[in-house]
Steps between C-alpha positions, in 0.01 A plus 500: 500500500197308370467737205860434401447125510189527284650758264814305413328205327267735315793714380689188395207368295434836337860550386527148358222548245554609143171590335398400151471870412882500490474308172363820341851645530673213317573568134698351215869587506541511878793303635489226761624725784225757437231231514650349817510845663127540433367148558767343718656161432289260293336192649642283221686539171511299180798520262499385138748586224581864575161575655413519868148523642446606861176422681355713780207459739361850547228607740163573340333837551278517807168446319623191312625311806329207661649312799601197291634705204698813591758498218527472124795351313685718247794441267775723363716356220843635409695460178864614518429639848215728388123458549330383181167361630310515827149450636272287708601135497250229416415326828517157335862535385834602634 
C-alpha cells in the first residue's frame, strides 16, 4: 500500500512534463493541432493581425536543470494556422 501512495505522485509528475527535446520535432508547415499533440496546450498565446504565437514552458534536459530553474520558455508562431517560426523565447520578453 505504501508503494502505491508513493508511486502515484511520482507517476503524476512524470507524465505532466514535456521536455525541451520535443521542440526538435517542430517544423515549419505543421498545423496547430499537430503542435498541440506534441507539446500540449500552450501556457499563453499572443494574437496579432493573422498571426498567433503560443508560448510553452518545457522541462530542461537532466544535466541543465537546477532546483530554481527547471524549465525553458519556447515559442511557436503560426500564420494562417501553420507554423512559420519557433524557438527558445527570450527570457526578458513575452
